[in-house]
N, C-alpha and C positions, 0 to 999 in steps of 0.2 A: 349578241355576244356568243366567245369560245369559251364554252365551261369543260373545264376537265374532272375527272370524277376518277381516286386514286381509292382502290378496294373495291373489289367487283364481287363481293358478295351477297348475300339478301340485299341490304340496304344501298350498296353501291348499284348494284343492277336497276332497282325502283328510283334511285335519283337519275339515273339517267335514263329510262325512259319517259319520267315525269319532267326533267327539263328540257328534251327533245320535242316534246307536243305543247313546251311552252314556246316553240320555235327560236331555240337555242341550238347553236351547234355542239354538239356536245363530245367530249375524245375519253373513254373508256381506258382504265390502266390499272391493272396487277402485277404486284411482283411473282405471281403466281401464273408462268408461262402455262401451263396445263389448263387453267380455267382461262383463260383468253383464248387459247384453240378451243376449247372447248365451246365460246361467245362467239365465234368466226362461224363457228358451224352451225349458229343457231340454237344451242344448248344452254339456257341458264344453268347456274350451279344449286338453283335450288326451284322445287316446284314452289310457285305463285297466281294465283288465277288472271291469267290476260296478262303476266308480266313476259313470255315469250313474246307475244304479238309487238306489246311496247317499244322489246329491244330491238324489231325488224325495222323500225322509223328510220327512215332515208335520214335523217341530222344523225345517226349517232354512230359513229365510227371506232373501232377497238385501236387503240395507239401498237406501235410496233415495239418501243421503247419509251421511257419516263421522257427522253427528250424532246418527243411529240407533246408536251404538255408546257411547253416553254413558250407557244402560241397562245397561251390559255390568257384570259383575265381574269380569269379567278377558278379556283380550283377546292370541289368538295373533298375532305379526307374523309374516306365514310370505311374506313377498315371496320370488321368486327373485332373491338378490343376482345381478344382471347382473355379468357380466367385458367387457374390452375384447380386441380381436382376439390381445393375448399373455396371457390369461388371468388377467390381474389385475383384482381386485376393485372394484367400482363401489360404493360405500358411503354415497353421499350419501343415496339412497333411504332407507334407515333411520333417519338423521338426519331427515329429512322427516315419518319415520313418528313420531316423540317429538316433533316441532314441533305436528302435528297432535292427538295423543293428549294430548298433557300438562294443555292447558287444558279439553278434554272431557269426564274422567273422572271419574267421584266419589270422595272421598275413600277408600284405602284399596284402591283396583281394582289388580290385579297385570297387567301386561304380561307376557308369556314369549316370548321370541323364540326363534323357529326359524330364521328366514333365517342364509344363512350368515356367521360373523361373525367377522372377522380376529380373531386374540389379541390382547387389550385393547380392544378393541373397545366391548364391552357395559359395563363399566365406563363406558367415557365416554357412550356412551346412555343410563345408568343416572342420571348426572350432569345429562344436558338434561331426561330426563321430571322429574327432582325439581327443577330450577328455575324449574319451571311450578307444581310440587303438590309439597310435601315429604314429602305421604302415600303418593306412591306409590311402589309398588315393581316392581322388573325380576330378571327371572329368564333364564336361558337352557338351552334344552333342544334341542340340536340332534337332528335327523332323520338317519336314515339308512334313507331309504327305495329301493327297487331297482324299476324301471318296471319294469310288466306284472304285480307281485305287491305293488304298495305299499299296499292295504288290509288284507291280512295281516300286513306287515311292520309297518305302525304299529299294529296293533289287538294283535300278538303280537310286542312286541318282542324280548322275552329279558330287555334291561336299558334300562332310559332313566335318561341322565344328567341329572341338573338343577344348575345352576352358579346359585348365589347370591352377596351379598353378608351376610347375615346367618342367622343360625336358623332365627328367625322366617318368614324366607320359605321355607326349604328344606322347614322342616314343612307350611306352604301346603302347596308342589308336591307332600307325600308323601301329602297328604290328595287329591288333585287324581288323579295318577297310578295311587290304590290301585288302582283299578278294574280295569287293564293284567294284575293280577297278574303283575309283572316285577322284575326286580331292580332298585332304584330306588340312585341313584348320586349321593350328592349330594358337592358339591365348590366349590369360589371360581369366580365367571365366566371366571376366565384359563386355568384348570385345565378348565374342561368346553369353551372355545373350543379348548386345546390337542390335548383327547383326541378333538374331531373331526378336527382336521388331521392327528391322528397315523392315525386308523382310515385316514384316505383317502391320504395320502400309500403310508401300508404296504401298502394295496390298487393305488395306483400303482406304487409299486416291485416287487410281484407281476409286475404286467403287462408292464413294462418287461424286466425281468430274465428272463422265458419268451420274450419276444420274442427276445431278445439268446440265449439258450440255442438257440432255433430257428435263428438266421442258421450257428451252431457246429455244428448240426447237420447244416445243407443241407451245408455245407463236408465233413466227418467222412464220412458217409456212413451216420451214427445216425440215429434216428429218433427226432423229439420224443415223439412219442406212447407210445412205450414209455418214455422215460427217465421221463415226466409220470407213468404208471402206478406205475413205481415210488418215486417220490418221496412219493405221495399216499398210497402204503402205509405210510411210517413217519409214527407217532403224532406225533412231534415237528411235522410237518409238516399230515398231515391230510387227509381226503379231499374238503373242501370248499374248497383253500386255490386262491388263484388263477392256477393254471397252465395256464392256456390259451393259446395262442400265436394271434395274429388281425392286424387292422390297426392294436389299440394304443388306446387308451381314449380318448373324444370325451365330447362334452354339457358341459364346461367345469366341473362337480363337482371332478374329480382335480385334473384342472390347476388350477385357484382355489389350491388347497390348497398344493400345491406351491409355486405362483407369494408364496404369503404365507408361506409358511418360508425362500423362498430369499432375501426381502427381509429374514429378519430375520438375515442372512448365512450362511444354507445351500448352499453350492455346488453340495452333492451334491445337493440336491431340486432345483436350478437343471438342473441335469444332467442329470437324471431326465426334467425337460420338454422336456429339448429333443434327448433321445433318443426320446420318445414320437411326436415333433413332425415326427420324419424319419421313422418307421416306415412311413408313407403312399409314401416315396420307393423303400422295399425294393419294397413291391408293385409300383408302377408298373415298374421297372428290372426286373423278373423278365419282363413283358410284352413285352422288344426293342422294337424299331423300330415306333414305334405311327402315320406318317401312312397317313392312310388305309384302317385297320384298322377291321373292323368288328365291334363288342366289345358283347355284353348283359351287362347287368348285373341280378344278380338281390339287391335290398337294399337301401335306401339310409336306412333310419333307424340309430343308432348302436345299438341294441340292437333285440332283438326284445321284443315287448309296448306300443311306446309309437308314437306317430303321431309324433312331434319330429325335427327335420330341424336345429334350432339343434345348433352347433357340431360337426356328425355329421361325423367323419373316412370314409366309405362316401362320404361326398356331395361330400367333399373330395377323396377318388382320382377320382371321375367328371370332376371340374372338372381336373384336372391331367391325365387322360385327354384330355378335349376340349382345351384347349391346347397338348396333343402332337398333335395332328393326328388321335387318331382318330373314328368314328364311334362314337357310344354310345345305345342304347337300354336304358333303366333300367325294372324293373317291382319296387314295392315294393307289400303288401296292405295298409296305412295308413297312410302316408305324409303330411303333411299340406302338401301343397305351396304353402300359400299362404306358409310359412314359408323359402320360397327366398331366400337372403340378395340384394338388388339387386344388378340387373346378370349374375345367375346363370341360366341355362336349362339346361334337362334336355329330353330328347326323352321322355318318358315313355311306358309303353304299359300295356295293361291286363290283359296275362296274360303267363307264364313263355313260355310258345310264341312269343308276338309277338315277346320278347325274345332269344330265340333264333333266330327264323328269319336263314338268309342269314349269321349273326355268322360269324367265326372263332376267337373264344374265348367264352366265357360266365364272366362274373365270379361269383363267391358272395359276397358282402357280409356281409351280415345274417342270423343263424340262422334266420330265421321257421321254424316246427314245419309249415310247410305244405311247405316246401322239402323236408324231407327223404320225403315222397308222393311226389312228380313221378315221372313217367313219363319215367324218361331216356332209352329208348331212342328215346319220340318224339321230343323234342329233337333228339338227336342227327344222328337222320335228316333233322332240317330245315334244319342247320348245315352252312356253306362248308366249316368244318373244327371235325370234332368234338372242341376245346381244353376243357376246364373246370378251373377255377382255386378252388378250394375254400379261401379263405383264412381258413375258420372251422374248418378239419378237422372240421365234424360231418357228413359222408357217410362211405360206405364205401367205399373204395376198389375193391375187387373187386366189386361190385354196378354202381359206373359203368364201368367197365373193359368189365364183359361187355355192360353196354349201346350200347359201343361208343364210348365215350370217351376218350380221351388223357388222364390223370387230374392234376393240378399240386397241390400242398397243399403247408402251410407247415413248415419244422422236418424234413424227408426230402425 
């Protein structure tokens, strides 16, 4: 089969590499000519382990224009649906895709939307597509990728959700995804969209809940790490539950789904979004008076294993520190600083040692694995005051304290 992929940021690139590995010819297209040009030179738009190598597969090619998708039996729409500053979905780009693909695709072609779609929206997209050609069909198959392990997540998904309007399209999708050897769950378009919202908002709720629990632990003298250990041992909760305190969720993905359900009348989901947005303020308040204070920062991306700074709460924390008068030097091993928002400037350095030198506080905001191996005694010796605020609770307190630090963490 010849498969088209329209939209070539993180999700689209993962799709290109994955379906080529499954022995399909893949044609990637994006409206951004600069992004396409970089891909032709072997430069993906975002760091993801194994992605660059996957895109070098001989069955992957890059379209010169959208007309090249006219030869495709199936097209994935993989645009990263943008959000505004309040995490509300901006869906005009998906409607634009239907306007472009509808007149172009051959009779009987299938469009599979994997972009984030508000509940009820795919039904509208299907209608727009069939306004151009009544033989075209649309399915919705949401992704559940995790940055830093996205290729494995897509190829070994455990479960594939397929939303369709007809049984015939559901069967076509079953055949398409059969090589994944995953549980295939077919349902209506609306149920598939709501299932995606349900997963993401449940994860968001778990993160907000744990941060609220950590706040109460700080006030009461309890240790949230010990509390979470007990909770995860309960089989009704489980070892993989999202129960780690931190800076809060960012990146736009979880927030987008909370806002979708909030717009449906779910005030509970709106409150979760507001509490998460306030989480960074708790981190900043813990640091006390900031005017003139020198702070070193370890980590700016919103999670390890990615280069993106888009919608990153660690970056937002740094901006708030600077606005309060702190002098901040930041290090991140993979951050793409070309993604800094307009007007945002960060004094970035090339090593953790530079970030720590002469600082009064060292703030760990992203749990990059290499941070776990740092020589903490060396860093403490270069600081004006050796205070380490571990905002991911990822370090061993006794080890860091033996190295000469005063150790701060969350929920203790």
